[in-house]
N, C-alpha and C positions, 0 to 999 in steps of 0.2 A: 597672781600679780595684781596690780592695782586696778580697782574699779569701784564705783559707789552705786551702782545702778539701783513639813510635817515629817515626818519620820516614819519609814515603812521597812522594818527589819526583815519582813517576809518577802521583800521585793526580788530577791535573787535565790529562788529555791534551788536552782541548779548548782549553786556554790556550797550549799549547806553540807553536802556530803564530804567536803574537804575537812570538816571539823571533827569527824568522828574517830579518826585513827590516831594512835600514838605513833609519832614519827621519830626518826633519828635524823637531826638536821643541824643547821648552824644557828647559834644563838645570835643576839643582836650584835655581838662583837665579831662574828665570823668564826668562832671557835666551835669545832665539831662537838656536839653534846646530845644526849638523849633528852627529849622533852615532848610534852604533849602540846598540841596546838593551843595557844593561850585562850582561856575562856573569859578573860576580863578580870577586873575592869580595864576598859580600853579608852584611851584619851587621844583624840585627834587634834593636832595643832597645825596651824598653817595660814596661808594667804588665800586669795581668790581661786587659785588653781585647785585648792583643797575644798573651799567652800562651795564652788559651783554656781556662781551668780547667774541668774536668768533661767536656770533649769527649774521647772516646776516640780514639786511645790516648795515654797519657802518654809524653813524650819528654824525654830529657836529664836532666842533674843540675845542681843538687840536685832531688830529686823534690818538695821543698816549693814549688818555683816553679810546679808544675802546668802545664807547657807541653804543649800538644796537638800531635800530628803532623799535625793538620788545621787548625791555626790559619792566619791569613792570611799570616804570613811563609813557612810551608812551601808554601802554595799559590802564592805569588808566585815562590818559588824554582823550583817545578815549571813555572810558566807561562813563565819565561824560560830554561828548560832547563839549570839549573845542576846540576853534579855535587855529590855529597854533600860533598866536601872544599871546595867553593866557597861554602858557606852555613853561617853560625853564628847560631843563635837564642839570645840570652842574656836574653830578656825574662823577667820574674818577677812572679808575682802579688804584689800588695801594694807594688810598687815606687813610690817617690817620686823626685823629681829627684835628691835626695842619693844615692840608691842607684845612680845612673849612675857616680858617681866614687868610691864607697866600697862595701865588701862589705855585703851584705844578709843578715841572719839570717832564716831561715824556720822553720816548724815541723819541717822535715826537711832540714837541711843549710844551708850558707852559699853564697850566690851571689856570685861575685867581682864587683868593680866592673864594670858592664856596658861602660863605655867602654874597658876594658882589652882587649876583643876587637878593637878597631880597630887597623889598621896602615896604613902608607903604601901598601900594595897594595890596600886596600879600595876598591871601585869603586861600591858601592851601600849606602846606609844608610836604614833606615826607623826612625822614632821615634814611639811612641805613649805619651805621659806627661802628667801634670797632674791627673788626676781625684783621685788620692789626696792630692796636695798641698793641694787645697781641701777635703778630707774629704768627698767626695761620698757615699761609702758610709754614713758616720755621719749625714750630713745626710739621706739618704733614710730611714735607720732612724728618726731622730727624727720625720720627717714622717709616716711610717707610724703611729707610736705616736700622734701627734697626730690622725691620721685616724681611728683607732679611737675616740678620745675624741669627735671630731666626730660620728661615727655614733651614738654613745650619746646625746649631747646632742640631736641632731636628732630622736631618738625620744621625747624628753621634751617634752611640749607647753609646759610653762612655761619651758623653757630656750631661750636664744638662742645658737645655735651659731656660733662664729667660723669663717667659711668659708675662712680662710687662717691657721690657728693657728701653723703652722710658720714661715711668712714672718715673723710677728710676733716670733719668737724671734731672728731674725737681722737684721731691719731695724727700726730704732727711731730716732726723732728725726732723720731724715734721714741716719742712718749705716747703711750696708749692710756688715755684717761679711763676707759672702761676696764682695762686690765687692773688698774689700781683699785677700782671699786670692787672688783671680784675678789681681789686679795683681801680687802677689808672685810668682806662678807665671810671669808673663810675664818678669820680670827673671831668674828662675832659668833659664828656657828659653833666653834669649839667651846666658847664660853657657855652657850646655851646647852650644849650636850652635857657639859660638866654639871650644870644646874639641874638638868633632868635627872641625871644619875644620883645626885644628892637627894632630890625630892622623891624619886621613885626607884630605889636601889634594886628592886627585884624585877623591874620591867624590862622586857625586850623592846629595844628602840630601833626604829627604822627611819632613815632620812629618805624622803621620796623625791626623786629628781623630776625635772620638767619634761613633758612630751615634746615631740617635734612640732615646732611652730612653722618653720620654713622647710622647703623641700630638702631632702638629704643630699641632693646634688643638683647642678644646673643653676641657672640665673633667672629663670622665668617664674614670675609670681604675679600675674595680672590681678589676682584677687586682693592683693595688698598694695599694688601700685608702686612698687619699689624700683629704683634704678637697678640695673643688672648687678653691678658690683656690690651693692648694699645687701642684696639677698645673701651673698656669701659672707659679708661682714656680720650680719645679724645671726646667721647660722653658726658661725664660729664663736660669736659671743655666747650663745646658748651652750655650745659644746664646752667652752671654758668654764662657764658657771657650773654645769653639771659635773665636770671633772673635779672642781674644788669641793663641791658637796660630797662627792664620793670619797675623796681623799680625807676630808675632815671627819666624815662619818666613821670610816675604818680606823682612823687614828684614835678616835674616842671609844672604840669598841662597840660601835653601833653598826647596824646593817644598812645597806644602801639598796634602794629599789630603782632599777633602771626602767623608766617608762618611755625613754626615747627610742630604744630599739624596737619595741613592739608597735610604736606609732609611726615608724618610718613609712612614708608613702600615704600617710593619713593626716598630713599637715593642713594648714589653713588654705593652701593652694590646690589641694586635691579635690576630686569630685565630691559633691555634696553627699553622695550615697555612701561614701567610705570615710570621710574625714572625721578626725577627733576634735580638731580645733576649727572654730568658725572664723571666717574672714571679717573684714571691717563692717560689712553688711551681712549679718548672720541670716542664714536660711533656716536655721533651727533655733529653738529657744536656748539662748546662751548669750553671754556678754561678748562683744567684739574681741577677737583674738584670744578667746578663752575656750576651754573644753566644753563640748556639748555633752548630752547624756551618753552618747556612744563613747566619747573620750573618757568620761568619768568611769564608765563601766570597764573600759580597757585598763585604766590606771588601777582600778580595784583588783582586776585579775592579776596584774603584775605584783601588787602587794600581797595578795593571797598566795601566789606562787612562792614569794619570799618567806612568808610566815609559815608555810607548810612544807618548806624545802626538805628534802630527804638526804642531801649529801653535804 
């Protein structure tokens, strides 16, 4: 999702064993077929949840994309034993679906259209996109500001604090503004997946969903300072976005990688020793409300399970 804040394929030796076997699994479209684990070329597309801003060390150009050499694409490439020349990570912090087909300006350089990295020889594609299209970062910022107001009102005996002030900004008279944005993203994703198929017809394609940012249940999240009702509102927003990503991936014959389930209990409000997502004041090297190195590793494991699936 949006932020502006080297590459070591040998970093995950424990995953390399996954690459050696011939498996019988599901292809990008979910159809059972015999295949080998793809050996590349592999192209990684996506936004900051793919790029890994703030996680050392920075890799690739433009530097404004803030790609980490420990993000999940790099770890997936290591896990399937790819050589340097067989892997291209063109993800970029701040990317929206339009940046996949057009150049993206960053605070430090211009990232070419991400889809331009695809060729007829590409054999594996991962795509993590959509959060910036619905404005999730600005939505979270607004909800945090409303949470501060809620905390102040709650401390005033005569005031009646709105327990979901942020939700009220976006849902009114039966109209849910965020639902409309998510629906729009679905249509855009379908177009992107069609374009990927045209450019890389032999590639196995996986849409990578977003990990848990908020607790899977309950209303307490002091690390983000949200009003209780808005914890559930933002959680449901992420659920709906992931559901649309899954639906559109399957409809296009692509695979879907669920990173939410394995990250449950490891959200931004969890203990620092286990969380995948850093809070607004990160304790580990990462952008606020973004995956840390543990989170990128967990996302890589989820992608590797999908790529090497045997049923």
